[in-house]
Backbone as a printed PyTorch tensor [residue, N CA C, xyz], in Angstrom:
tensor([[[-12.3440,   7.8910,   6.6080],
         [-11.8250,   8.2350,   5.7730],
         [-11.7270,   8.2650,   4.8990]],

        [[-11.7960,   8.6870,   3.7390],
         [-11.8590,   8.4170,   2.2300],
         [-10.6160,   9.3900,   1.5120]],

        [[ -9.6660,   8.3900,   0.8140],
         [ -8.8800,   8.8900,  -0.1580],
         [ -9.6150,   9.6070,  -1.7760]],

        [[ -9.7150,  10.8290,  -2.1670],
         [-10.5310,  10.9280,  -3.1990],
         [ -9.2770,  11.0980,  -4.4590]],

        [[ -9.6000,  11.1670,  -5.4830],
         [ -7.9400,  11.2400,  -6.6830],
         [ -8.8490,  12.7300,  -7.3790]],

        [[ -7.6540,  12.9910,  -6.9010],
         [ -8.0200,  14.6980,  -8.2760],
         [ -7.0720,  14.0180,  -9.6680]],

        [[ -8.0460,  14.7850, -10.3460],
         [ -7.9350,  14.8210, -11.8410],
         [ -7.2330,  16.0910, -12.5290]],

        [[ -7.7200,  16.9730, -11.7630],
         [ -6.2910,  18.3890, -12.4480],
         [ -6.9210,  19.6670, -11.3530]],

        [[ -6.4770,  20.5340, -11.4140],
         [ -6.2260,  21.6270, -10.9250],
         [ -7.8680,  23.0490, -10.3050]],

        [[ -8.1650,  21.9670, -11.0800],
         [ -9.7640,  22.9270, -10.4160],
         [-10.8870,  22.3040,  -9.5740]],

        [[-10.2680,  20.9440,  -9.4610],
         [-11.1750,  20.3830,  -8.1110],
         [-11.1700,  21.3210,  -6.8960]],

        [[-12.2690,  20.6390,  -5.6550],
         [-12.8730,  21.6250,  -4.3050],
         [-10.9790,  21.8260,  -3.8270]],

        [[-10.5850,  20.9170,  -4.2750],
         [ -9.4870,  20.5790,  -3.0940],
         [ -8.2500,  20.9520,  -3.1460]],

        [[ -7.9410,  21.0710,  -4.7690],
         [ -6.5930,  21.0740,  -5.0120],
         [ -6.3950,  22.7760,  -4.3200]],

        [[ -6.9900,  23.6800,  -4.3890],
         [ -5.8520,  25.2050,  -3.6490],
         [ -5.2620,  24.5860,  -2.2140]],

        [[ -5.9520,  23.9630,  -1.7220],
         [ -5.2010,  23.7390,   0.0760],
         [ -4.5130,  22.6640,  -0.4700]],

        [[ -4.6150,  21.7690,  -1.1160],
         [ -3.6120,  20.7570,  -1.2890],
         [ -2.4340,  21.3800,  -1.4170]],

        [[ -2.1660,  22.1510,  -2.6020],
         [ -1.6560,  22.7340,  -3.5790],
         [ -0.3420,  23.9210,  -2.1560]],

        [[ -1.6920,  24.0100,  -1.3440],
         [ -0.9500,  25.1150,  -0.1020],
         [  0.0460,  24.2380,   0.9710]],

        [[ -0.3480,  23.3040,   1.0550],
         [ -0.1900,  22.0510,   2.4380],
         [  1.3170,  21.6870,   0.9790]],

        [[  1.0370,  21.4960,   0.0470],
         [  2.3810,  20.4290,  -0.7710],
         [  3.4110,  21.7690,  -0.7250]],

        [[  3.1430,  23.1740,  -1.4790],
         [  4.1760,  24.0720,  -0.7570],
         [  3.9230,  24.5580,   0.5780]],

        [[  4.0900,  24.7680,   1.5130],
         [  4.4220,  24.8070,   2.7530],
         [  5.2280,  23.5780,   2.9960]],

        [[  4.9740,  21.5700,   3.1460],
         [  5.4260,  21.4460,   3.6990],
         [  6.7520,  20.1120,   2.6960]],

        [[  6.8740,  20.8720,   1.8020],
         [  8.8080,  20.0520,   1.0800],
         [  9.3840,  21.3850,   0.2280]],

        [[ 11.1830,  20.7770,   0.6040],
         [ 11.9560,  22.1750,   0.3040],
         [ 11.3220,  22.3140,  -1.5490]],

        [[ 12.0100,  23.5710,  -2.2670],
         [ 11.8320,  24.2940,  -3.6140],
         [ 11.9040,  23.6200,  -4.3290]],

        [[ 13.0750,  22.3300,  -4.2050],
         [ 13.9590,  21.6540,  -4.7340],
         [ 12.8690,  20.0400,  -5.2630]],

        [[ 12.3200,  20.3910,  -4.3270],
         [ 11.9860,  18.9050,  -3.7710],
         [  9.8490,  18.4690,  -4.2760]],

        [[  9.7520,  20.3390,  -5.5240],
         [  8.7550,  20.6950,  -5.3430],
         [  8.3990,  20.9330,  -6.8870]],

        [[  7.2060,  20.0290,  -7.7160],
         [  6.8630,  20.3180,  -8.8750],
         [  6.2560,  22.1960,  -9.2620]],

        [[  6.5030,  22.7510,  -9.8840],
         [  5.7710,  23.8570, -10.2760],
         [  3.9920,  23.3480, -10.9840]],

        [[  3.2530,  24.4890, -10.6230],
         [  1.7580,  24.1250, -10.6420],
         [  1.4980,  23.0230, -12.0590]],

        [[  2.8150,  24.1090, -13.6300],
         [  2.0240,  24.1540, -15.0250],
         [  2.3050,  21.9990, -15.3900]],

        [[  3.6450,  21.8620, -14.3830],
         [  3.1960,  20.2960, -14.7120],
         [  3.2350,  19.4500, -13.4540]],

        [[  2.5060,  20.0970, -12.4610],
         [  1.8310,  19.0600, -11.4300],
         [  0.4410,  19.4250, -12.5470]],

        [[ -0.1780,  20.2800, -13.3360],
         [ -1.3130,  19.2280, -14.5840],
         [ -0.5640,  18.5930, -15.5410]],

        [[  0.2390,  19.2290, -15.4130],
         [  1.0430,  18.4160, -16.0030],
         [  1.0900,  16.2440, -15.5490]],

        [[  0.4320,  16.0110, -15.2090],
         [  1.4420,  14.6910, -14.8940],
         [  0.0580,  14.2140, -14.4570]],

        [[ -0.8000,  15.4300, -13.4870],
         [ -2.4180,  14.8150, -13.2150],
         [ -2.8790,  13.8800, -14.4640]],

        [[ -2.4520,  13.6310, -15.8000],
         [ -3.0050,  13.8670, -16.3010],
         [ -2.6250,  12.1640, -16.7680]],

        [[ -1.8090,  11.7530, -16.5360],
         [ -0.8450,  10.2040, -16.5280],
         [ -1.7560,   9.1690, -15.3700]],

        [[ -2.1250,   8.4320, -15.8220],
         [ -3.1900,   7.2190, -15.2820],
         [ -2.4450,   6.8320, -14.3330]],

        [[ -0.6580,   6.4750, -14.2820],
         [ -0.0700,   5.6090, -13.3290],
         [ -0.1950,   6.7080, -12.0660]],

        [[ -0.1610,   8.0320, -12.5380],
         [ -0.2130,   9.0760, -11.0080],
         [ -1.9540,   9.0630, -10.4570]],

        [[ -1.3730,   9.4570,  -8.9570],
         [ -2.3040,   9.3740,  -8.0430],
         [ -2.5510,  10.4850,  -7.1230]],

        [[ -3.2220,  11.3880,  -7.5020],
         [ -2.7810,  12.3610,  -6.4530],
         [ -4.1560,  11.6580,  -5.9980]],

        [[ -4.2260,  11.6570,  -4.8580],
         [ -4.8520,  11.5690,  -4.1420],
         [ -4.8640,  12.7820,  -2.7390]],

        [[ -6.5410,  12.9640,  -2.0260],
         [ -6.1820,  13.3620,  -0.7480],
         [ -7.1990,  13.0380,  -0.1980]],

        [[ -6.9210,  13.2440,   1.4040],
         [ -7.5330,  12.5800,   2.1350],
         [ -8.4610,  12.9720,   3.0160]],

        [[ -9.7560,  12.7670,   3.5560],
         [-10.5670,  13.8200,   3.3350],
         [-11.3930,  12.9980,   5.0860]],

        [[-12.5120,  13.4140,   5.8300],
         [-12.9380,  13.1530,   7.0890],
         [-13.5120,  13.5070,   7.0210]],

        [[-15.1740,  13.1560,   7.7910],
         [-16.4340,  13.4800,   8.0650],
         [-15.9330,  15.0110,   7.0750]],

        [[-15.6470,  15.4920,   5.9910],
         [-15.6730,  16.5380,   5.2280],
         [-14.5620,  17.6850,   5.1160]],

        [[-14.1690,  16.4350,   6.2010],
         [-12.6310,  17.7480,   6.7880],
         [-11.3160,  17.4370,   5.6070]],

        [[-10.5510,  18.4950,   5.0290],
         [ -9.4530,  18.2850,   4.9880],
         [ -7.8430,  17.7030,   5.5180]],

        [[ -7.3600,  16.3480,   5.8570],
         [ -6.8200,  15.3310,   6.3900],
         [ -4.9630,  15.5710,   5.9310]],

        [[ -5.1210,  15.9310,   4.8320],
         [ -3.6190,  15.2570,   4.4970],
         [ -4.3170,  14.2830,   2.8050]],

        [[ -2.9040,  14.1240,   2.0380],
         [ -2.4990,  13.8930,   0.9330],
         [ -1.3740,  13.0710,   0.2870]],

        [[ -1.9760,  12.3660,  -0.4550],
         [ -1.2950,  11.2190,  -0.5460],
         [ -0.0450,  11.2040,  -2.5550]],

        [[  0.5520,  11.4310,  -2.8300],
         [  0.7590,  12.0730,  -4.3340],
         [  1.2320,  10.5460,  -4.6370]],

        [[  1.0480,   9.5430,  -5.1380],
         [  1.9160,   8.6710,  -5.2460],
         [  1.7070,   7.4980,  -7.1240]],

        [[  3.0860,   7.1360,  -7.9220],
         [  2.7330,   6.4560,  -8.9760],
         [  3.0570,   4.9320,  -8.5850]],

        [[  1.7370,   4.2690,  -9.6980],
         [  1.8160,   3.1880,  -9.7880],
         [  2.2490,   2.7170, -10.6400]],

        [[  3.2220,   1.5720, -10.1990],
         [  3.8200,   1.3050, -11.3450],
         [  3.9570,  -1.1260, -11.6700]],

        [[  4.4220,  -1.1720, -12.7050],
         [  3.7410,  -3.0330, -12.3830],
         [  4.6650,  -3.5870, -11.7270]],

        [[  6.1550,  -3.1600, -11.0360],
         [  6.5520,  -3.9520, -10.5800],
         [  6.3990,  -2.9230,  -8.5430]],

        [[  5.7560,  -1.9540,  -8.0970],
         [  5.7360,  -1.5630,  -7.1380],
         [  5.2470,  -0.3790,  -7.1880]],

        [[  4.5390,   0.6700,  -6.0420],
         [  4.6000,   1.6980,  -5.9150],
         [  5.4900,   2.4230,  -5.0980]],

        [[  5.1100,   3.8960,  -6.1300],
         [  6.8090,   4.7310,  -5.5740],
         [  5.6220,   6.3780,  -4.9310]],

        [[  6.0080,   6.2890,  -4.0260],
         [  5.1030,   8.0790,  -2.5570],
         [  6.3220,   8.6350,  -2.8430]],

        [[  5.6540,   9.6530,  -4.2700],
         [  6.2860,  11.1250,  -3.9110],
         [  6.3310,  12.0010,  -2.7940]],

        [[  4.3300,  12.3530,  -2.5920],
         [  4.7880,  13.1170,  -1.6210],
         [  3.9470,  13.0590,  -0.6990]],

        [[  3.9580,  13.3430,   0.4580],
         [  3.0590,  13.1470,   1.1530],
         [  3.0700,  14.1380,   2.7510]],

        [[  1.4190,  14.1060,   2.8990],
         [  1.4030,  15.2680,   4.1330],
         [  0.7480,  15.1010,   4.5420]],

        [[  0.1320,  15.5370,   5.9070],
         [ -0.9930,  15.9000,   6.7190],
         [ -1.4870,  17.0710,   7.4240]],

        [[ -2.5220,  16.9540,   7.3770],
         [ -2.8220,  18.8330,   7.3890],
         [ -1.8610,  18.9800,   8.9600]],

        [[ -0.9920,  20.5790,   8.9690],
         [ -0.6120,  20.6420,  10.3830],
         [ -1.4460,  21.0600,  11.9870]],

        [[ -2.6090,  21.0450,  11.3370],
         [ -4.0680,  21.0080,  13.1380],
         [ -3.4730,  19.2390,  12.9430]],

        [[ -3.7460,  18.3120,  11.7190],
         [ -4.1780,  16.6920,  11.5990],
         [ -2.9660,  15.8310,  12.2670]],

        [[ -1.5790,  16.3910,  12.6570],
         [ -0.4020,  15.7080,  12.7680],
         [ -0.4440,  15.9840,  14.4660]],

        [[  0.6030,  14.4360,  14.7740],
         [  0.5170,  13.8250,  15.9770],
         [ -0.4550,  12.6910,  16.7790]],

        [[ -1.0260,  13.6410,  15.8440],
         [ -2.5920,  12.3540,  16.1590],
         [ -2.5450,  10.5370,  15.6870]],

        [[ -2.1080,  10.9150,  15.4200],
         [ -1.6070,   9.1810,  14.4700],
         [ -1.5970,   9.1830,  13.5550]],

        [[ -2.6040,  10.2680,  12.0670],
         [ -3.2550,   9.9950,  10.3960],
         [ -2.2770,   9.7600,   9.4520]],

        [[ -1.1980,   9.9600,  10.4320],
         [ -0.4370,   9.4780,   8.8860],
         [  0.3520,   8.3400,   8.9400]],

        [[  0.3290,   7.2560,  10.3240],
         [  0.9230,   6.3590,  10.1540],
         [ -0.4670,   5.6640,   9.6730]],

        [[ -2.0430,   5.8530,  10.1160],
         [ -3.0060,   5.3120,   9.4120],
         [ -3.1430,   5.2970,   7.9580]],

        [[ -3.2950,   6.7390,   7.1550],
         [ -3.3810,   6.6170,   6.0140],
         [ -2.0170,   5.7170,   5.5070]],

        [[ -0.8520,   5.3580,   5.9410],
         [  0.3170,   4.6940,   5.3870],
         [ -0.2580,   2.9500,   5.3640]],

        [[ -0.9480,   3.1520,   6.7150],
         [ -1.2090,   1.2360,   7.0660],
         [ -2.3420,   1.4320,   5.8540]],

        [[ -3.0540,   2.2890,   5.6080],
         [ -4.4580,   1.7840,   4.7760],
         [ -3.7210,   1.7240,   2.9880]],

        [[ -2.1520,   2.6340,   3.6290],
         [ -2.2130,   2.4370,   0.9600],
         [ -1.5720,   1.4680,   1.8260]],

        [[ -0.4570,   0.2510,   2.3720],
         [  0.1730,  -0.7020,   2.4480],
         [ -1.0580,  -1.6010,   2.1690]],

        [[ -2.2500,  -1.3910,   3.0150],
         [ -3.2280,  -2.3760,   2.8600],
         [ -4.0020,  -3.1150,   1.5380]],

        [[ -4.1670,  -1.9030,   1.1290],
         [ -4.1500,  -0.8930,  -0.2880],
         [ -3.6670,  -2.2790,  -1.3320]],

        [[ -2.2710,  -2.5060,  -1.1850],
         [ -1.8730,  -3.5830,  -2.7830],
         [ -0.8440,  -4.7670,  -1.8790]],

        [[ -0.1210,  -5.3200,  -2.2390],
         [  0.3870,  -5.8320,  -2.5570],
         [  2.1540,  -6.0870,  -2.4000]],

        [[  2.4140,  -4.8050,  -3.2350],
         [  3.1270,  -4.1540,  -4.1990],
         [  4.4560,  -3.5920,  -3.5320]],

        [[  5.2590,  -3.8060,  -3.2350],
         [  6.0450,  -2.9340,  -2.3140],
         [  6.4640,  -1.4650,  -3.0560]],

        [[  6.9680,  -0.6570,  -1.7490],
         [  6.7560,   0.4350,  -1.9790],
         [  7.9890,   1.0200,  -1.7930]],

        [[  8.1380,   2.1760,  -2.2370],
         [  9.1760,   2.4290,  -2.5750],
         [  8.8510,   4.4630,  -1.7260]],

        [[  9.9830,   5.1210,  -1.8260],
         [  9.6520,   6.1670,  -0.8320],
         [ 10.9180,   7.1230,  -0.9260]],

        [[ 11.1610,   8.3080,  -0.8210],
         [ 12.1760,   9.4340,  -0.8810],
         [ 12.9290,  10.3450,   0.1780]],

        [[ 13.5000,  10.6670,   0.7180],
         [ 14.0460,  11.2360,   2.1660],
         [ 14.8250,  12.0590,   1.9440]],

        [[ 14.7760,  13.4160,   2.8780],
         [ 16.9870,  13.9150,   3.4800],
         [ 17.4960,  12.8240,   4.2370]],

        [[ 18.3270,  13.3990,   3.8080],
         [ 19.7340,  12.9670,   4.3200],
         [ 19.3340,  13.1750,   5.8920]],

        [[ 20.2630,  12.3940,   6.9870],
         [ 19.2000,  12.2930,   8.3980],
         [ 20.5840,  13.4530,   8.4830]],

        [[ 20.2990,  14.4580,   7.9290],
         [ 21.6360,  15.4530,   9.1610],
         [ 21.1090,  16.4360,   9.8660]],

        [[ 20.0230,  16.8300,  10.3370],
         [ 19.1390,  17.3510,  10.5760],
         [ 17.8820,  16.2440,  12.0040]],

        [[ 17.4930,  17.0250,  13.2200],
         [ 16.9530,  16.2070,  14.5070],
         [ 15.4130,  16.0400,  13.1030]],

        [[ 14.7670,  17.0380,  12.2270],
         [ 13.7190,  17.1520,  11.8090],
         [ 13.7670,  15.5030,  10.6500]],

        [[ 14.8690,  16.1350,   9.7380],
         [ 14.8060,  14.4940,   8.2890],
         [ 14.8130,  13.1130,   9.4980]],

        [[ 15.6490,  12.6720,  10.8950],
         [ 15.4270,  12.0740,  11.4460],
         [ 14.5980,  11.3470,  12.3730]],

        [[ 13.5080,  12.4610,  12.7590],
         [ 11.9410,  11.4520,  12.4800],
         [ 11.6060,  11.6310,  11.4670]],

        [[ 11.6490,  11.8920,  10.3400],
         [ 10.8110,  11.5320,   9.0830],
         [ 11.0540,  10.2410,   9.5890]],

        [[ 12.0890,  10.1480,   8.9710],
         [ 12.8910,   8.2020,   8.2800],
         [ 12.1090,   6.8500,   9.8560]],

        [[ 12.4950,   7.8860,  11.2490],
         [ 11.8510,   6.9980,  12.7860],
         [ 10.7950,   6.9880,  12.2510]],

        [[  9.5330,   7.9270,  11.7870],
         [  8.4160,   7.9020,  11.3580],
         [  8.4980,   6.5990,  10.5500]],

        [[  9.0160,   6.6390,   9.3350],
         [  8.2100,   5.6290,   8.8710],
         [  9.0600,   4.4690,   8.6550]],

        [[ 10.3990,   4.0450,   9.2020],
         [ 10.5790,   3.0010,  10.1250],
         [  9.7100,   2.8050,  11.2550]],

        [[  9.1360,   3.2640,  11.8420],
         [  7.6590,   3.0960,  12.9310],
         [  6.7960,   2.0870,  11.9320]],

        [[  6.4220,   2.9450,  10.7210],
         [  5.5410,   2.4000,  10.2390],
         [  5.8080,   0.8430,   9.0210]],

        [[  7.1770,   0.4410,   9.5600],
         [  7.6570,  -0.2790,   8.5110],
         [  8.6090,  -0.2090,   7.7530]],

        [[  8.6470,   0.5800,   7.2570],
         [ 10.2090,   1.1000,   6.1970],
         [ 11.3290,   0.6290,   6.2670]],

        [[ 11.5140,   0.1150,   5.6150],
         [ 13.6760,   0.3360,   5.6600],
         [ 14.5880,   1.4110,   5.5490]],

        [[ 14.8770,   1.9490,   5.5050],
         [ 16.5400,   2.3870,   5.2550],
         [ 17.0860,   1.4740,   5.0390]],

        [[ 17.2010,   2.2420,   2.7740],
         [ 18.5150,   2.0960,   2.1140],
         [ 19.3920,   2.7570,   1.8490]],

        [[ 20.8220,   2.7910,   1.9110],
         [ 22.2080,   3.5650,   2.1730],
         [ 22.6650,   3.9770,   0.7870]],

        [[ 21.7300,   3.0020,  -0.1950],
         [ 22.4680,   3.2360,  -1.5210],
         [ 22.4910,   5.0670,  -2.6930]],

        [[ 24.0070,   4.7100,  -2.5810],
         [ 23.8920,   6.6590,  -3.0790],
         [ 22.3280,   6.7620,  -3.8550]],

        [[ 21.6650,   7.6770,  -3.9540],
         [ 20.9330,   7.9730,  -5.0810],
         [ 20.0240,   9.4440,  -4.6290]],

        [[ 20.6440,  10.0040,  -6.2800],
         [ 20.0460,  11.3270,  -6.9540],
         [ 18.6030,  11.3140,  -7.2430]],

        [[ 17.7370,  12.2160,  -6.6380],
         [ 16.3590,  12.8370,  -7.2870],
         [ 16.8270,  13.1200,  -8.9320]],

        [[ 16.2910,  13.4970,  -9.5470],
         [ 16.4000,  14.4820, -10.3220],
         [ 15.8830,  15.9790, -10.0160]],

        [[ 15.9330,  17.4250, -10.9950],
         [ 15.8470,  18.0190, -10.6610],
         [ 14.2800,  17.7350, -11.0190]],

        [[ 13.2580,  19.3070, -10.1060],
         [ 11.9880,  19.1620, -10.4370],
         [ 11.4300,  20.4750, -11.0550]],

        [[ 13.0180,  21.1420, -10.9580],
         [ 13.0060,  22.3900, -11.9060],
         [ 14.3730,  22.0900, -12.4420]],

        [[ 13.9400,  22.7260, -13.5590],
         [ 15.5040,  22.9450, -14.6050],
         [ 17.1200,  24.0850, -14.1090]],

        [[ 16.4300,  25.1490, -13.5840],
         [ 17.5670,  25.4780, -12.7280],
         [ 18.1430,  24.5860, -11.5580]],

        [[ 17.3430,  23.4600, -11.1720],
         [ 17.7030,  23.5450, -10.1990],
         [ 18.8210,  22.1680,  -9.9730]],

        [[ 19.9300,  21.9540,  -9.1960],
         [ 20.6700,  20.4350,  -9.1770],
         [ 19.6650,  19.2460,  -9.1500]],

        [[ 20.5850,  18.0270,  -8.7290],
         [ 19.9260,  17.4270,  -8.3370],
         [ 19.3060,  16.3570,  -6.9400]],

        [[ 18.8520,  16.6140,  -6.4660],
         [ 18.9680,  15.9670,  -4.5990],
         [ 19.1560,  14.5040,  -4.4410]],

        [[ 20.3290,  14.7890,  -4.0260],
         [ 20.8500,  13.6900,  -2.9170],
         [ 19.8280,  13.3380,  -1.5720]],

        [[ 19.1490,  12.1740,  -1.9180],
         [ 18.2000,  11.8740,  -0.9210],
         [ 18.1770,  10.3970,  -0.3240]],

        [[ 17.9620,   9.9640,   0.4670],
         [ 17.9840,   8.3920,   0.0730],
         [ 16.0530,   8.0460,  -0.0480]],

        [[ 16.8000,   6.0400,   0.1380],
         [ 14.7580,   5.1740,  -0.1740],
         [ 15.0820,   4.4080,   0.6100]],

        [[ 13.6580,   5.4920,   1.2930],
         [ 13.2970,   3.1210,   1.8370],
         [ 12.1820,   2.7400,   1.0150]],

        [[ 12.0420,   2.2360,   1.6770],
         [ 11.5530,   0.5340,   0.6880],
         [ 10.3130,   0.0740,   2.3190]],

        [[  8.9330,  -0.8480,   1.7120],
         [  8.1050,  -0.8040,   2.4040],
         [  8.1670,  -2.4310,   1.7480]],

        [[  8.2880,  -4.0320,   1.9360],
         [  8.2760,  -3.9040,   3.1570],
         [ 10.0690,  -4.4940,   3.2030]],

        [[ 10.6120,  -4.6130,   2.1780],
         [ 12.1480,  -4.9930,   2.9340],
         [ 12.8680,  -3.8560,   1.9180]],

        [[ 14.0450,  -4.3520,   2.6600],
         [ 15.4170,  -3.4370,   1.5380],
         [ 15.2860,  -3.4280,   0.6220]],

        [[ 16.2520,  -2.8480,  -0.7300],
         [ 16.2920,  -3.2230,  -1.8070],
         [ 17.9320,  -3.3580,  -1.9470]],

        [[ 18.0040,  -3.9910,  -3.7770],
         [ 19.5120,  -3.7140,  -3.8700],
         [ 19.8900,  -2.6470,  -4.5080]],

        [[ 21.2720,  -2.1760,  -4.5740],
         [ 21.8910,  -1.7520,  -6.0800],
         [ 20.9360,  -1.3990,  -6.9790]],

        [[ 21.1270,  -3.0640,  -7.3800],
         [ 20.4360,  -3.4710,  -8.8040],
         [ 19.1950,  -2.4910,  -9.1890]],

        [[ 17.9350,  -3.6030,  -7.8510],
         [ 16.9240,  -2.9580,  -7.3160],
         [ 17.0020,  -1.3120,  -7.4140]],

        [[ 17.5350,  -0.3300,  -6.4840],
         [ 17.9580,   1.0380,  -6.9400],
         [ 18.2300,   1.7350,  -8.7400]],

        [[ 19.0340,   0.3850,  -9.3700],
         [ 19.1880,   0.9170, -10.2540],
         [ 18.2120,   0.8340, -11.0140]],

        [[ 17.1440,  -0.3310, -11.0210],
         [ 15.7870,  -0.4410, -11.7380],
         [ 14.8560,   0.4050, -11.8430]],

        [[ 15.0660,   0.7190, -11.0040],
         [ 13.5460,   1.4540, -10.5390],
         [ 14.1780,   2.6180, -11.6270]],

        [[ 15.4360,   3.3450, -11.0840],
         [ 15.8470,   5.0460, -11.9740],
         [ 15.4270,   4.1220, -13.0390]],

        [[ 16.2840,   3.1090, -14.2080],
         [ 16.0240,   2.6350, -14.9010],
         [ 14.5590,   3.6250, -15.7070]],

        [[ 13.2290,   2.3920, -14.9020],
         [ 12.1690,   2.6170, -15.1460],
         [ 11.3850,   3.1300, -14.6790]],

        [[ 11.7770,   3.7290, -13.6420],
         [ 10.6530,   5.1140, -13.7130],
         [ 11.0470,   6.3670, -13.6680]],

        [[ 11.8430,   6.9490, -13.2630],
         [ 12.9620,   7.7590, -13.8370],
         [ 12.4330,   8.6210, -14.9760]],

        [[ 12.2100,   8.1170, -16.2810],
         [ 11.4380,   8.1980, -17.1320],
         [ 10.5750,   8.6910, -17.3930]],

        [[  9.1600,   8.2030, -16.5280],
         [  8.3600,   8.1920, -15.8300],
         [  7.2940,   9.7570, -14.9800]],

        [[  8.5350,   9.1970, -13.5580],
         [  7.8790,  10.3650, -13.1850],
         [  8.6660,  11.2170, -13.3000]],

        [[  9.3190,  11.7000, -13.8340],
         [ 10.3060,  13.3400, -14.2680],
         [ 10.3030,  13.5580, -15.3670]],

        [[  9.1840,  12.9110, -16.2550],
         [  9.4020,  13.1470, -17.7440],
         [  9.5050,  14.7990, -18.3400]],

        [[  8.8980,  15.7600, -17.9730],
         [  9.6400,  16.9110, -18.4060],
         [ 10.7910,  17.8230, -17.7840]],

        [[ 11.2960,  16.6940, -17.0160],
         [ 12.6500,  17.2470, -15.9090],
         [ 13.5770,  15.8650, -17.1080]],

        [[ 13.8170,  15.8320, -17.1170],
         [ 15.3610,  14.2030, -17.6600],
         [ 15.2870,  14.9470, -19.3650]]])
């Protein structure tokens, strides 16, 4: 399993990755293609495609900050789901650095969202119950109410506020 970092939308794997991105996430949690092209230029941002035996397996889109790593989006190819691949990818990601990890999940209001939370908990992430809103990724959309999950430990409300203060201006530069 290899992680290949994509730096522009003309990369060989970008179209397949972008299709999975659009299929896997609701519109209010997705960047527009032009915004994604802009974000790809940021050295802190990693658009990593997972390849195994020359086959596209999924992607992990994440940010490298001084104090933590933030998983922006993560998905495995439909044909690869329920085979332990997602857990393997995240386990490799966790082992690649000692920095704490933050990611967002939808509220546990339906079975699919509850299963996603359980998946991350099975990998070792902790669900935080602090109120949290993701700024809109599209100008016409409202902020999205989500929850934060963290690895290896829960974080305090003060740490959430610090993440918002320090990281949101970078992550959501085109949107704030």
